[in-house]
Structures are given as structure tokens and as C-alpha cells.
C-alpha positions as CSV (number, residue, x, y, z in Angstrom):
1,M,-13.9,19.4,-10.2
2,K,-12.7,15.8,-9.8
3,K,-10.4,16.3,-12.8
4,Q,-9.0,19.5,-11.3
5,W,-8.4,17.7,-8.0
6,L,-6.6,14.8,-9.8
7,A,-4.5,17.3,-11.8
8,L,-3.5,19.1,-8.6
9,S,-2.6,15.8,-6.9
10,L,-0.4,14.9,-9.8
11,A,1.3,18.3,-9.8
12,L,1.9,18.1,-6.0
13,A,3.3,14.5,-6.4
14,L,5.7,15.6,-9.1
15,A,6.7,18.9,-7.4
16,G,10.0,19.0,-5.6
17,T,11.1,15.5,-6.8
18,S,14.6,14.9,-5.5
19,S,17.5,13.7,-7.6
20,A,17.5,10.5,-5.6
21,L,13.9,9.7,-6.7
22,Q,14.9,10.2,-10.3
23,A,18.2,8.3,-10.2
24,T,18.6,4.8,-11.7
25,G,19.8,2.2,-9.3
26,N,22.2,-0.7,-9.6
27,T,20.3,-4.0,-9.1
28,E,23.4,-6.1,-8.3
29,A,24.5,-3.6,-5.7
30,G,20.9,-3.5,-4.4
31,K,20.9,-7.2,-4.0
32,E,23.8,-7.1,-1.6
33,K,22.6,-4.0,0.2
34,S,19.1,-5.5,0.8
35,A,20.5,-8.4,2.8
36,A,19.3,-6.8,6.1
37,C,15.8,-6.3,4.6
38,A,15.2,-10.0,3.7
39,G,14.3,-11.1,7.2
40,C,11.1,-9.1,7.1
41,H,10.5,-8.4,3.4
42,G,11.7,-11.6,1.9
43,E,14.8,-12.2,-0.3
44,L,13.0,-11.1,-3.4
45,G,10.7,-8.6,-1.8
46,N,7.8,-11.0,-1.1
47,S,7.3,-11.1,2.7
48,V,5.9,-14.2,4.3
49,A,4.4,-12.4,7.3
50,A,1.3,-10.4,6.3
51,T,2.2,-7.6,8.7
52,F,5.3,-6.8,6.6
53,P,4.6,-5.2,3.2
54,K,5.7,-6.8,-0.1
55,L,8.3,-4.6,-1.9
56,A,8.6,-6.7,-5.1
57,Q,7.6,-4.9,-8.3
58,Q,7.1,-1.6,-6.4
59,H,8.0,1.6,-8.3
60,P,11.6,2.5,-7.3
61,A,10.9,6.1,-6.7
62,Y,8.1,5.3,-4.3
63,L,10.3,2.9,-2.3
64,V,13.0,5.6,-2.1
65,K,10.5,8.1,-1.0
66,Q,9.4,5.9,1.9
67,L,12.9,5.1,3.0
68,Q,13.7,8.8,3.0
69,A,10.5,9.4,5.1
70,F,11.6,6.9,7.7
71,K,15.1,8.5,7.7
72,N,13.8,12.0,8.2
73,G,11.0,11.1,10.6
74,D,8.0,11.8,8.3
75,R,7.2,8.1,8.9
76,K,7.5,6.5,12.3
77,D,8.7,2.9,13.0
78,P,11.6,2.1,15.3
79,M,13.0,-0.7,13.2
80,M,12.6,0.9,9.8
81,S,13.8,4.3,11.1
82,A,17.0,2.7,12.4
83,I,17.7,0.9,9.2
84,A,16.9,3.9,7.0
85,M,19.3,6.1,9.1
86,S,22.1,3.8,8.0
87,L,21.4,4.1,4.3
88,S,22.7,6.7,1.9
89,D,20.6,8.0,-1.0
90,K,22.6,5.7,-3.3
91,D,21.9,2.7,-1.1
92,M,18.2,3.5,-1.2
93,V,18.1,3.8,-5.0
94,D,20.0,0.5,-5.5
95,I,17.8,-1.4,-3.0
96,A,14.6,0.0,-4.7
97,A,15.9,-1.0,-8.1
98,Y,16.6,-4.5,-6.9
99,Y,13.1,-5.1,-5.5
100,A,11.4,-3.4,-8.5
101,E,12.7,-6.1,-10.9
102,H,11.0,-8.9,-9.1
103,R,7.4,-9.9,-9.5
104,I,5.0,-9.5,-6.6
105,S,3.5,-12.9,-5.5
106,D,-0.1,-13.8,-5.4
107,N,-2.0,-14.2,-2.1
108,P,-4.3,-17.0,-0.9
109,L,-7.9,-16.1,-0.1
110,P,-8.2,-14.1,3.1
111,I,-9.3,-16.0,6.2
112,L,-11.7,-14.3,8.6
113,N,-10.7,-14.1,12.3
114,D,-13.1,-15.2,15.0
115,D,-13.8,-11.5,15.9
116,D,-15.0,-11.0,12.3
117,D,-18.2,-12.9,12.9
118,D,-21.6,-11.1,12.9
119,D,-22.9,-10.0,16.3
120,D,-26.1,-12.1,15.6
121,A,-24.9,-15.6,16.3
122,D,-27.8,-17.2,14.6
123,K,-27.2,-15.2,11.4
124,A,-23.5,-15.9,11.6
125,A,-24.1,-19.6,11.8
126,T,-26.0,-19.5,8.5
127,I,-23.2,-17.7,6.6
128,K,-20.2,-19.7,5.7
129,P,-16.8,-17.9,6.2
130,E,-15.9,-18.2,2.5
131,E,-19.3,-16.6,1.6
132,K,-18.6,-13.7,3.9
133,V,-15.1,-13.3,2.4
134,A,-16.6,-13.4,-1.1
135,A,-19.1,-10.7,-0.1
136,L,-16.4,-8.5,1.3
137,I,-14.3,-8.8,-1.8
138,K,-17.3,-7.9,-4.0
139,Q,-18.0,-4.9,-1.8
140,G,-14.3,-3.9,-1.9
141,G,-14.3,-4.2,-5.7
142,D,-17.2,-1.8,-6.0
143,L,-15.5,0.7,-3.7
144,Y,-12.2,0.4,-5.5
145,R,-13.7,1.0,-8.9
146,N,-16.5,3.4,-8.1
147,G,-16.0,4.9,-4.7
148,D,-19.0,6.3,-2.9
149,L,-20.1,9.7,-4.2
150,T,-22.7,10.2,-1.5
151,R,-19.9,10.3,1.1
152,E,-17.2,11.7,-1.1
153,V,-15.1,8.5,-0.9
154,S,-13.0,8.6,-4.1
155,A,-12.5,5.6,-6.3
156,C,-9.1,4.0,-5.8
157,I,-8.6,3.6,-9.6
158,A,-8.2,7.3,-9.9
159,C,-4.6,7.1,-8.4
160,H,-3.8,3.4,-8.3
161,D,-5.0,2.2,-11.7
162,P,-7.8,-0.3,-12.5
163,Q,-5.4,-3.2,-12.2
164,G,-3.7,-1.8,-9.0
165,K,-0.5,-0.9,-10.8
166,G,-0.4,2.6,-9.4
167,N,1.0,5.6,-11.3
168,K,4.8,5.6,-11.6
169,P,5.2,9.2,-12.9
170,A,2.9,10.6,-10.2
171,G,4.4,8.6,-7.4
172,F,1.3,6.6,-6.6
173,P,2.3,3.0,-5.5
174,L,1.5,-0.3,-7.0
175,V,-1.0,-1.9,-4.6
176,K,-2.1,-5.2,-6.3
177,S,-1.4,-8.4,-4.4
178,Q,-0.3,-6.6,-1.3
179,H,-1.0,-8.4,2.0
180,A,-4.6,-7.6,3.2
181,D,-3.4,-7.2,6.8
182,Y,-0.8,-4.7,5.8
183,L,-3.3,-2.8,3.7
184,I,-5.8,-2.7,6.6
185,K,-3.1,-1.3,8.9
186,T,-2.0,1.3,6.3
187,L,-5.5,2.6,5.6
188,S,-6.3,2.6,9.3
189,D,-3.1,4.6,9.9
190,F,-4.1,7.1,7.2
191,K,-7.5,7.3,8.8
192,S,-6.3,8.0,12.3
193,G,-3.5,10.4,11.2
194,A,-0.7,8.1,12.3
195,R,0.6,8.3,8.8
196,S,0.5,11.4,6.7
197,N,3.4,11.3,4.3
198,N,1.4,11.7,1.1
199,P,0.6,14.8,-1.1
200,E,-1.8,17.1,0.7
201,N,-2.7,14.2,3.0
202,I,-5.1,12.9,0.3
203,M,-5.2,9.4,1.8
204,H,-6.3,10.7,5.2
205,M,-9.2,12.7,3.5
206,I,-10.3,9.5,1.8
207,A,-9.7,6.9,4.6
208,T,-11.4,9.1,7.3
209,K,-14.7,8.7,5.4
210,M,-14.4,4.9,5.2
211,T,-15.8,2.5,7.8
212,D,-13.6,-0.2,9.2
213,D,-15.7,-2.8,7.2
214,E,-15.1,-0.8,4.0
215,I,-11.3,-0.7,4.8
216,K,-11.3,-4.4,5.2
217,A,-13.3,-5.0,2.1
218,V,-11.0,-2.8,-0.1
219,A,-8.0,-4.5,1.4
220,Y,-9.3,-7.9,0.7
221,Y,-10.1,-7.0,-2.9
222,I,-6.7,-5.4,-3.5
223,S,-5.0,-8.4,-2.0
224,M,-6.7,-10.7,-4.6
225,M,-5.7,-8.5,-7.6
226,K,-3.2,-10.1,-9.9
């Protein structure tokens, strides 16, 4: 059954692929056209602020698909929608090609916020923050590799590869070394339904079965993948 589900997902991802998604971009042209993107995403696609996603090394077709989604309203964000509206299909292809040629940067170890402490103050005092981060990363690694069959939470490796490289032909994005904060927001948006632009809303079906702690754990693990 799982193999059939994955085969269906692949078929849906490949179905109806537009010519823009298949086109080859001009990286030199993309460098010039990406000037407006650098303020949030970094000159080479490695954003400094953890709330903005890294675009470096991402599959070009995936980036084009997201820009098209912002342009046609399938994804909602005032800033991104306005920028995407000004871009032609050729612009999107060139920008995506430019970012794809750069390597995604590594992340420092996540830092827990004050509100991440355990409710039991005595227990929290005995656990060092770095130990809690290590425990979350370990938990996230297990979920990423194995999922949770008892609650039908699929393993992330099924679509995103054991090393987080994604699946270029199927349109599944590279996720390794992405900012943890952005990953948490993305999974939370899939869970709430705020974001749904993926084949058969697969990510919603997975994320809705995950707890907030599990989302954080997986995000921390992915952010440390190199």
C-alpha cells in the first residue's frame, strides 16, 4: 500500500508539469534578476534571517513552482505575491537556475527559546539546554528516517531522500540545512491548512498527525543535515 501511495504521489507530482518548470534558465540573467531577492534571501540564496528560507541549491523546477504559486494565489504572502506578480515565466526560470548553482550553507546548533523550557521548573533546571537540543535532534532523526506507523506519520525519507536532497524529477524539494525556524513555520502551516500547494495535500495529511514538539524535533534534525 505504501509503495502504491508513493507511486501515486510521484505520478501526481509529474502530471501537468508546465513548460516553465522544464525550461533551462540562464544563470547570468538570473543573477541580475535576483537583485530584489537578496535583501531577504541573501545574494547567493543563503538567507541570514531564519524566518526567510534558503534558496541556494534548491531544485530549479521547485523554485519556479513556488513563484508561480505566489503569482496565481495558491500561496499567500503579501511581499512574495507582489514580487512574483512582476516576474515572467522566463524571469522565474532564470532566477531559479541562479540560486540552484550555489551551495546551501550549514547552520549553527539551534538555540532553545525561554518558552521551550519544561513546565516542571525543577526538572528543567537539571537538563542543560544543549542536552535538550540533542534529544530533540535525536527524536527528529528517528521520525525523519522511520516515521511513526502507529499514528500513520510517514517517514520524511520517502519523498525528501535520506540525506535531505529531495527528489528532483518528482518535484520534492531539497530540505537539508534549511533554517529550523522556517521549517517549523512551514510544517505548522501545512498542519493548519494555511499552506496547501502540494500534490493531493500530502504534507497536510502528514503534518496534521504530528505534535508541535515533533515538528520542532524534525525541523531541528533537518537543519543540521549537511
